[in-house]
Backbone as CSV, one residue per row, in Angstrom:
resi,resn,N_x,N_y,N_z,CA_x,CA_y,CA_z,C_x,C_y,C_z
1,MET,112.411,110.510,123.192,113.059,111.240,122.112,113.879,110.283,121.264
2,THR,114.203,110.709,120.033,115.029,109.877,119.176,116.462,109.898,119.655
3,THR,117.197,108.876,119.303,118.630,108.849,119.522,119.292,109.036,118.176
4,ALA,120.166,110.013,118.065,120.830,110.288,116.796,122.327,110.337,117.015
5,LYS,123.057,110.090,115.939,124.506,110.183,116.027,125.015,111.026,114.873
6,THR,126.142,111.648,115.082,126.741,112.455,114.038,127.611,111.564,113.171
7,ALA,127.386,111.630,111.865,128.159,110.812,110.945,128.315,111.574,109.638
8,PRO,129.391,111.296,108.884,129.514,111.931,107.587,128.366,111.510,106.686
9,GLU,127.987,112.414,105.766,126.882,112.102,104.866,127.210,110.867,104.051
10,PHE,126.294,109.903,104.058,126.550,108.634,103.382,126.212,108.755,101.905
11,ASP,127.043,108.184,101.051,126.829,108.199,99.606,126.046,106.951,99.225
12,TYR,124.734,107.119,99.001,123.907,105.951,98.692,124.155,105.416,97.292
13,ASP,124.845,106.180,96.459,125.259,105.635,95.166,126.387,104.616,95.319
14,SER,126.954,104.548,96.526,128.025,103.570,96.754,127.488,102.157,96.985
15,ILE,126.184,102.023,97.253,125.587,100.708,97.421,125.514,100.042,96.052
16,PRO,126.000,98.822,95.919,125.972,98.153,94.610,124.572,98.176,93.996
17,VAL,124.503,98.498,92.721,123.216,98.602,92.036,122.498,97.255,92.090
18,GLY,121.245,97.287,92.566,120.455,96.074,92.632,120.833,95.121,93.752
19,TYR,121.663,95.572,94.693,122.125,94.675,95.763,120.954,94.060,96.528
20,TYR,120.015,94.896,96.973,118.921,94.376,97.790,117.947,93.544,96.966
21,ASP,117.855,93.828,95.681,117.036,92.991,94.814,117.652,91.603,94.690
22,GLU,118.956,91.553,94.553,119.662,90.274,94.485,119.463,89.475,95.766
23,VAL,119.542,90.150,96.908,119.322,89.477,98.187,117.920,88.880,98.245
24,PHE,116.926,89.662,97.858,115.535,89.205,97.894,115.333,88.011,96.969
25,ARG,115.827,88.086,95.755,115.614,87.037,94.757,116.412,85.773,95.036
26,ARG,117.340,85.848,95.967,118.150,84.678,96.312,117.292,83.547,96.862
27,ASN,116.241,83.917,97.604,115.296,82.937,98.166,115.983,81.874,99.033
28,ARG,116.934,82.311,99.786,117.567,81.436,100.767,118.301,82.315,101.784
29,GLY,118.372,81.811,103.005,119.100,82.522,104.040,118.268,83.542,104.789
30,ILE,118.811,83.978,105.926,118.098,84.870,106.838,117.820,86.223,106.206
31,GLN,118.829,86.819,105.568,118.654,88.172,105.033,117.561,88.204,103.971
32,SER,117.544,87.215,103.103,116.515,87.168,102.065,115.130,86.974,102.673
33,LYS,115.008,86.052,103.622,113.710,85.811,104.259,113.241,87.053,105.015
34,TRP,114.171,87.767,105.611,113.830,89.015,106.313,113.061,89.949,105.380
35,HIS,113.586,90.152,104.172,112.936,91.053,103.230,111.610,90.481,102.746
36,HIS,111.529,89.189,102.528,110.270,88.575,102.112,109.185,88.796,103.159
37,GLN,109.510,88.533,104.417,108.497,88.663,105.470,108.175,90.123,105.762
38,LYS,109.147,90.983,105.658,108.900,92.424,105.840,107.964,92.942,104.761
39,PHE,108.233,92.618,103.517,107.376,93.076,102.424,105.966,92.504,102.548
40,ALA,105.873,91.247,102.976,104.553,90.636,103.145,103.752,91.386,104.203
41,ARG,104.426,91.799,105.285,103.732,92.529,106.354,103.231,93.881,105.848
42,VAL,104.040,94.573,105.043,103.618,95.871,104.518,102.499,95.688,103.492
43,ARG,102.610,94.675,102.642,101.558,94.441,101.644,100.212,94.161,102.293
44,ALA,100.226,93.589,103.492,98.965,93.295,104.184,98.182,94.559,104.507
45,GLU,98.835,95.722,104.465,98.178,96.998,104.755,97.553,97.629,103.514
46,ILE,97.799,97.065,102.335,97.388,97.699,101.085,96.025,97.187,100.647
47,ALA,95.097,98.103,100.434,93.763,97.738,99.959,93.799,97.470,98.462
48,PRO,93.013,96.512,97.974,92.964,96.239,96.529,92.619,97.502,95.739
49,GLY,93.281,97.667,94.608,92.990,98.802,93.740,93.579,100.118,94.180
50,SER,94.450,100.107,95.187,95.024,101.359,95.693,95.989,101.978,94.693
51,ARG,96.122,103.291,94.788,97.195,104.011,94.098,98.230,104.337,95.165
52,LEU,99.428,103.795,94.982,100.456,103.784,96.029,101.674,104.589,95.612
53,LEU,102.243,105.304,96.583,103.536,105.963,96.416,104.518,105.280,97.356
54,ASP,105.616,104.744,96.808,106.642,104.091,97.620,107.875,104.984,97.642
55,VAL,108.145,105.566,98.804,109.268,106.493,98.953,110.511,105.717,99.378
56,ALA,111.627,105.980,98.698,112.876,105.237,98.895,112.704,103.803,98.401
57,CYS,112.302,103.702,97.140,111.991,102.396,96.556,113.217,101.580,96.229
58,GLY,114.406,102.184,96.218,115.612,101.438,95.892,115.520,100.822,94.508
59,PRO,115.898,99.554,94.355,115.880,98.920,93.034,114.498,98.457,92.585
60,GLY,113.456,98.807,93.344,112.095,98.491,92.933,111.582,97.139,93.370
61,THR,112.295,96.478,94.271,111.931,95.109,94.647,110.551,95.037,95.279
62,PHE,110.287,95.884,96.281,108.981,95.840,96.926,107.868,96.116,95.925
63,VAL,108.058,97.117,95.079,107.043,97.463,94.090,106.746,96.264,93.195
64,SER,107.774,95.503,92.853,107.591,94.351,91.963,106.754,93.248,92.596
65,THR,106.588,93.272,93.907,105.818,92.230,94.593,104.356,92.612,94.802
66,LEU,103.960,93.802,94.382,102.601,94.258,94.631,101.596,93.449,93.818
67,PRO,100.413,93.214,94.366,99.404,92.441,93.637,98.856,93.218,92.438
68,ALA,98.321,92.479,91.480,97.716,93.104,90.306,96.598,94.046,90.743
69,GLY,96.505,95.165,90.062,95.469,96.140,90.384,95.936,97.259,91.280
70,VAL,97.106,97.102,91.895,97.682,98.174,92.719,98.686,98.930,91.854
71,SER,98.385,100.173,91.540,99.320,100.985,90.764,100.269,101.697,91.723
72,CYS,101.490,101.915,91.277,102.497,102.454,92.194,103.505,103.307,91.456
73,VAL,103.930,104.369,92.134,105.078,105.165,91.719,106.148,105.002,92.781
74,GLY,107.338,104.583,92.375,108.463,104.453,93.293,109.427,105.607,93.118
75,LEU,109.859,106.207,94.238,110.788,107.330,94.212,112.057,106.975,94.978
76,ASP,113.185,107.484,94.506,114.444,107.288,95.236,115.421,108.383,94.834
77,ILE,116.393,108.658,95.725,117.391,109.693,95.448,118.591,109.150,94.680
78,ALA,118.714,107.812,94.572,119.863,107.196,93.913,119.506,106.881,92.461
79,LYS,120.096,107.600,91.537,119.763,107.435,90.129,120.046,106.024,89.629
80,ALA,121.156,105.448,90.063,121.499,104.105,89.587,120.445,103.085,89.993
81,GLN,119.891,103.244,91.209,118.852,102.316,91.660,117.551,102.525,90.863
82,ILE,117.211,103.786,90.582,116.026,104.067,89.773,116.196,103.509,88.365
83,ASP,117.376,103.673,87.788,117.635,103.106,86.456,117.452,101.589,86.476
84,TYR,117.938,100.964,87.536,117.781,99.502,87.670,116.299,99.140,87.774
85,ALA,115.555,99.873,88.609,114.131,99.589,88.787,113.376,99.749,87.471
86,GLN,113.693,100.794,86.733,113.016,101.011,85.459,113.335,99.893,84.473
87,ALA,114.581,99.445,84.471,114.984,98.402,83.525,114.366,97.051,83.859
88,HIS,114.151,96.780,85.149,113.708,95.448,85.564,112.226,95.355,85.889
89,TYR,111.616,96.461,86.378,110.282,96.328,86.959,109.249,97.349,86.477
90,ALA,109.627,98.266,85.587,108.664,99.253,85.117,107.588,98.585,84.250
91,THR,106.327,98.893,84.534,105.185,98.404,83.763,104.193,99.546,83.630
92,THR,103.049,99.271,83.024,102.023,100.308,82.950,101.505,100.664,84.335
93,GLU,101.564,99.725,85.296,101.089,99.976,86.662,102.195,100.447,87.588
94,HIS,103.442,100.111,87.286,104.565,100.410,88.172,105.547,101.341,87.470
95,GLN,105.691,102.546,88.015,106.574,103.546,87.439,107.580,104.003,88.488
96,PHE,108.711,104.501,88.024,109.780,104.911,88.927,110.322,106.271,88.507
97,ALA,110.726,107.066,89.503,111.224,108.409,89.208,112.264,108.811,90.246
98,LEU,113.205,109.619,89.810,114.243,110.153,90.689,113.673,111.315,91.488
99,MET,114.046,111.406,92.747,113.641,112.522,93.586,114.865,113.117,94.265
100,SER,114.719,114.335,94.755,115.741,114.979,95.573,115.246,115.013,97.007
101,PRO,116.133,115.041,97.994,115.678,115.176,99.380,114.831,116.429,99.546
102,GLY,113.751,116.299,100.296,112.870,117.445,100.517,111.461,117.148,100.066
103,ASN,110.877,118.061,99.296,109.498,117.905,98.866,109.341,116.735,97.892
104,LEU,108.251,115.999,98.042,107.969,114.899,97.131,107.467,115.467,95.803
105,PRO,107.986,114.998,94.673,107.643,115.585,93.366,106.340,115.037,92.789
106,VAL,105.291,115.061,93.603,103.977,114.579,93.151,102.903,115.550,93.653
107,ALA,101.745,115.495,93.009,100.664,116.431,93.325,100.017,116.110,94.663
108,SER,99.449,117.114,95.288,98.726,116.939,96.550,97.502,116.053,96.335
109,GLU,97.199,115.251,97.361,96.011,114.402,97.393,95.886,113.536,96.136
110,SER,97.014,112.912,95.753,97.015,112.107,94.526,97.219,110.612,94.768
111,PHE,97.370,110.201,96.046,97.614,108.794,96.344,96.711,108.310,97.482
112,ASP,96.357,107.038,97.404,95.567,106.400,98.465,96.451,105.940,99.618
113,MET,97.732,105.723,99.329,98.620,105.163,100.351,100.064,105.545,100.031
114,VAL,100.839,105.770,101.074,102.278,105.997,100.948,102.993,104.995,101.834
115,THR,103.999,104.338,101.290,104.840,103.428,102.077,106.247,104.004,102.172
116,VAL,106.805,103.919,103.361,108.181,104.364,103.621,108.848,103.220,104.377
117,VAL,109.524,102.353,103.646,110.062,101.112,104.211,111.540,101.302,104.540
118,GLU,111.827,101.374,105.825,113.203,101.481,106.343,113.984,102.612,105.672
119,LEU,113.444,103.812,105.822,114.116,105.020,105.363,114.451,105.964,106.504
120,ILE,113.521,106.167,107.449,113.667,107.284,108.388,114.874,107.144,109.310
121,GLU,115.388,105.919,109.478,116.607,105.748,110.270,117.832,106.301,109.545
122,HIS,117.703,106.544,108.239,118.818,107.040,107.429,118.865,108.566,107.373
123,ILE,117.851,109.243,107.931,117.789,110.703,107.854,117.606,111.270,109.257
124,THR,117.763,112.576,109.379,117.613,113.199,110.692,116.144,113.240,111.100
125,ALA,115.892,113.463,112.373,114.522,113.561,112.862,113.788,114.723,112.203
126,ALA,114.484,115.836,111.985,113.860,116.984,111.325,113.485,116.645,109.888
127,GLU,114.352,115.940,109.196,114.052,115.525,107.823,112.892,114.536,107.797
128,ALA,112.828,113.660,108.789,111.721,112.709,108.867,110.398,113.432,109.099
129,ALA,110.412,114.455,109.955,109.189,115.228,110.198,108.713,115.909,108.928
130,GLN,109.652,116.458,108.157,109.287,117.084,106.884,108.734,116.045,105.918
131,LEU,109.342,114.861,105.885,108.876,113.790,104.997,107.457,113.372,105.363
132,PHE,107.170,113.204,106.653,105.830,112.791,107.068,104.788,113.855,106.674
133,ALA,105.156,115.122,106.810,104.239,116.189,106.406,103.987,116.138,104.908
134,GLU,105.023,115.858,104.132,104.877,115.717,102.688,104.013,114.498,102.342
135,CYS,104.192,113.415,103.072,103.368,112.230,102.840,101.900,112.542,103.089
136,ARG,101.632,113.298,104.140,100.248,113.668,104.424,99.696,114.559,103.309
137,ARG,100.527,115.433,102.785,100.085,116.321,101.704,99.647,115.535,100.465
138,VAL,100.401,114.509,100.109,100.116,113.798,98.856,99.020,112.746,99.015
139,LEU,98.625,112.469,100.261,97.558,111.496,100.499,96.184,112.130,100.304
140,ARG,95.287,111.358,99.731,93.890,111.775,99.668,93.273,111.646,101.057
141,PRO,92.196,112.366,101.346,91.505,112.174,102.634,91.140,110.705,102.815
142,GLY,91.467,110.168,103.966,91.261,108.751,104.226,92.431,107.889,103.797
143,GLY,93.450,108.489,103.165,94.631,107.748,102.740,95.509,107.359,103.916
144,LYS,96.361,106.365,103.700,97.129,105.779,104.804,98.630,105.850,104.543
145,LEU,99.370,106.204,105.576,100.829,106.168,105.570,101.290,104.968,106.376
146,VAL,102.166,104.154,105.789,102.738,102.988,106.466,104.253,103.131,106.464
147,VAL,104.847,102.995,107.637,106.285,103.221,107.817,106.890,102.054,108.589
148,THR,108.045,101.580,108.157,108.806,100.631,108.974,110.185,101.220,109.263
149,THR,110.731,100.851,110.418,112.065,101.287,110.821,112.554,100.344,111.918
150,PRO,113.859,100.139,112.054,114.354,99.256,113.113,113.886,99.685,114.500
151,ASN,113.621,98.675,115.324,113.143,98.889,116.690,114.324,98.832,117.648
152,TYR,114.805,99.992,118.046,115.982,100.043,118.912,115.650,99.777,120.377
153,ALA,114.391,99.435,120.666,114.017,99.060,122.029,114.148,97.559,122.247
154,CYS,114.565,96.825,121.213,114.691,95.367,121.349,116.135,94.970,121.071
155,LEU,116.331,93.825,120.420,117.683,93.325,120.165,118.258,93.830,118.843
156,TRP,117.585,94.770,118.206,118.091,95.258,116.928,119.541,95.752,117.009
157,PRO,119.953,96.495,118.030,121.349,96.945,118.060,122.351,95.802,117.927
158,LEU,122.039,94.644,118.517,122.926,93.491,118.375,122.916,92.972,116.943
159,LEU,121.735,92.888,116.337,121.646,92.437,114.953,122.409,93.372,114.025
160,GLU,122.289,94.661,114.276,122.987,95.632,113.440,124.501,95.508,113.608
161,PHE,124.938,95.303,114.838,126.376,95.127,115.089,126.916,93.935,114.304
162,LEU,126.175,92.820,114.337,126.620,91.618,113.632,126.599,91.820,112.125
163,THR,125.559,92.502,111.635,125.475,92.768,110.199,126.620,93.652,109.731
164,ASN,126.941,94.665,110.528,128.033,95.564,110.162,129.367,94.842,110.085
165,ARG,129.530,93.833,110.943,130.813,93.123,110.975,130.874,91.976,109.966
166,LEU,129.734,91.367,109.682,129.737,90.138,108.873,129.122,90.309,107.487
167,GLY,128.288,91.340,107.306,127.573,91.497,106.048,128.390,92.246,105.001
168,LYS,127.879,92.236,103.770,128.543,92.933,102.664,128.277,94.431,102.709
169,VAL,127.159,94.830,103.337,126.806,96.245,103.467,126.722,96.588,104.948
170,SER,127.415,97.655,105.360,127.390,98.080,106.754,126.412,99.229,106.938
171,TYR,125.696,99.211,108.084,124.751,100.276,108.401,125.329,101.268,109.412
172,GLU,126.591,101.116,109.733,127.196,101.930,110.779,127.105,103.421,110.469
173,ASP,127.313,103.787,109.195,127.238,105.186,108.800,125.908,105.532,108.136
174,GLN,125.011,104.539,108.014,123.732,104.779,107.353,122.613,105.084,108.359
175,HIS,122.581,104.329,109.451,121.508,104.493,110.436,121.895,105.580,111.426
176,ILE,121.416,106.792,111.171,121.842,107.928,111.995,120.803,108.324,113.036
177,THR,119.577,107.800,112.931,118.522,108.119,113.898,117.853,106.831,114.350
178,GLN,117.732,106.669,115.649,117.192,105.434,116.222,115.805,105.695,116.803
179,TYR,114.880,104.782,116.495,113.484,104.978,116.904,113.000,103.891,117.845
180,ARG,112.096,104.341,118.719,111.299,103.455,119.567,109.835,103.816,119.336
181,ALA,108.932,102.946,119.725,107.524,103.115,119.378,106.950,104.475,119.773
182,PRO,107.155,104.968,121.010,106.563,106.267,121.369,107.051,107.408,120.482
183,VAL,108.303,107.349,120.073,108.857,108.411,119.236,108.249,108.364,117.834
184,LEU,108.040,107.164,117.312,107.425,107.059,115.997,105.980,107.553,116.034
185,ARG,105.260,107.231,117.098,103.887,107.762,117.239,103.907,109.294,117.246
186,ALA,104.840,109.866,117.995,104.924,111.330,118.078,105.242,111.946,116.716
187,LEU,106.037,111.241,115.914,106.383,111.745,114.588,105.143,111.798,113.698
188,PHE,104.314,110.772,113.765,103.052,110.795,113.024,102.190,111.980,113.463
189,ARG,102.059,112.152,114.774,101.190,113.216,115.286,101.713,114.591,114.901
190,SER,103.032,114.760,114.885,103.608,116.062,114.542,103.285,116.455,113.108
191,ALA,103.015,115.458,112.260,102.682,115.726,110.857,101.183,115.876,110.641
192,GLY,100.399,115.768,111.726,98.961,115.974,111.610,98.134,114.715,111.503
193,PHE,98.758,113.548,111.704,98.012,112.298,111.690,97.441,112.031,113.082
194,ALA,96.175,111.677,113.142,95.540,111.369,114.422,95.555,109.857,114.667
195,ASP,95.697,109.481,115.924,95.596,108.083,116.365,96.472,107.116,115.573
196,PRO,97.775,107.377,115.465,98.638,106.424,114.770,98.753,105.115,115.539
197,GLN,98.908,104.038,114.822,99.125,102.723,115.422,100.571,102.309,115.170
198,VAL,101.258,101.910,116.210,102.637,101.442,116.075,102.793,100.151,116.861
199,ASP,103.193,99.097,116.178,103.603,97.884,116.870,104.844,97.339,116.173
200,THR,105.156,96.091,116.370,106.388,95.557,115.813,106.108,94.313,114.986
201,CYS,107.107,93.910,114.214,107.021,92.691,113.424,108.411,92.084,113.292
202,LEU,108.473,90.885,112.767,109.714,90.134,112.570,110.404,89.849,113.909
203,PHE,109.968,88.777,114.533,110.573,88.360,115.801,111.592,87.247,115.534
204,SER,111.217,86.006,115.702,112.185,84.921,115.518,112.127,84.281,114.138
205,ALA,110.990,84.423,113.442,110.745,83.635,112.236,111.837,83.732,111.167
206,PRO,112.323,84.932,110.795,113.305,84.975,109.695,114.563,84.160,109.956
207,PHE,114.920,83.997,111.214,116.180,83.333,111.537,116.120,81.826,111.290
208,PHE,114.906,81.274,111.220,114.770,79.850,110.928,115.070,79.542,109.470
209,ALA,115.163,80.569,108.629,115.529,80.358,107.231,116.951,79.841,107.101
210,ALA,117.769,80.017,108.131,119.117,79.449,108.108,119.070,77.927,108.100
211,LEU,117.968,77.374,108.628,117.794,75.925,108.645,116.991,75.448,107.444
212,ASN,115.891,76.163,107.168,115.015,75.765,106.073,114.151,76.960,105.683
213,TRP,114.076,77.243,104.384,113.343,78.410,103.889,111.873,78.380,104.292
214,SER,111.219,77.240,104.094,109.792,77.126,104.396,109.521,77.095,105.891
215,LEU,110.470,76.580,106.660,110.297,76.528,108.106,110.107,77.922,108.685
216,ALA,110.797,78.911,108.127,110.678,80.283,108.627,109.248,80.795,108.502
217,ASP,108.562,80.455,107.423,107.173,80.881,107.254,106.253,80.143,108.210
218,SER,106.552,78.868,108.456,105.743,78.112,109.419,105.868,78.709,110.810
219,VAL,107.072,79.078,111.185,107.287,79.688,112.494,106.540,81.016,112.585
220,ALA,106.534,81.790,111.499,105.832,83.074,111.503,104.351,82.886,111.799
221,HIS,103.765,81.777,111.358,102.343,81.514,111.602,102.099,80.917,112.989
222,LEU,103.109,80.228,113.524,102.900,79.474,114.755,103.337,80.202,116.020
223,GLU,104.350,81.069,115.915,104.829,81.702,117.142,103.744,82.615,117.714
224,PRO,103.660,82.717,119.023,102.607,83.556,119.635,102.601,84.955,119.049
225,ARG,101.412,85.403,118.670,101.291,86.676,117.974,101.811,87.844,118.801
226,PHE,101.646,87.778,120.118,102.064,88.915,120.940,103.574,89.124,120.889
227,LEU,104.331,88.055,120.584,105.785,88.209,120.517,106.181,89.119,119.359
228,ALA,105.675,88.800,118.154,106.017,89.617,116.996,105.456,91.024,117.112
229,HIS,104.259,91.159,117.710,103.607,92.461,117.773,104.177,93.350,118.872
230,ASN,104.929,92.770,119.787,105.462,93.568,120.893,106.986,93.552,121.008
231,PHE,107.611,92.516,120.481,109.054,92.377,120.649,109.782,92.206,119.323
232,GLY,109.096,92.505,118.203,109.720,92.355,116.894,110.872,93.320,116.689
233,HIS,111.690,93.019,115.713,112.889,93.811,115.454,112.619,95.032,114.585
234,LEU,111.434,95.089,113.973,111.046,96.257,113.191,109.804,96.899,113.796
235,LEU,109.802,98.223,113.844,108.573,98.953,114.132,107.782,99.091,112.840
236,ILE,106.469,98.965,112.931,105.600,99.262,111.796,104.506,100.205,112.289
237,GLY,104.482,101.389,111.674,103.522,102.407,112.060,102.544,102.671,110.934
238,ARG,101.282,102.898,111.294,100.225,103.182,110.320,99.372,104.328,110.835
239,ALA,99.002,105.205,109.929,98.120,106.311,110.302,97.334,106.746,109.084
240,THR,96.135,107.269,109.335,95.232,107.676,108.257,95.051,109.186,108.270
241,LYS,95.010,109.762,107.079,94.776,111.194,106.944,93.288,111.469,107.093
242,SER,92.935,112.293,108.055,91.522,112.604,108.274,91.041,113.657,107.290
């Protein structure tokens, strides 16, 4: 089962506008490399020419990294972040729109793929179940849902503790639901997805960016694959709509 905690509702408009985009574009340090490698892992799931819906797009950073030919709509509940995304990254292929919690404001069976990158830890398990059902609704038959969330079965709690104490943004009141692989699989199945795949990513590689930016990528290629796939700090789940 999930682990959840009671916390006051977090005001996501309190996050500095474009904060995570600034971190990504910094191109130095562990936090920036973390986002680079995370986005690269999610992009590896995207087929050329896909029509993509990115839920909780924030300032549009991930959308801005998509390869040519992949069209995308990014949604978020924070108006300031959507305004930032539109100002910096809106193109004919990349569009952004404000959403409210609940139903996704898009037509049924209108996307080839939906990405939900580190959102479900910020909402309740019931809200996550509703979101997954909505994702399945908007996917075309054969479409794929890809989700990432912190892996609380590994050392993530320690990383989160350190980030809360040392970082500019604290997750103490943001991460209200904690996931492990079996629970994420069950969440996919509850929404009607058959045979979901859940493994992990981001093991040691991002931390080598503290020494050298390029070294972190070399480590990602060289470290034994089973480590990242079984002991990584992020869960990555994928499932296809039948």
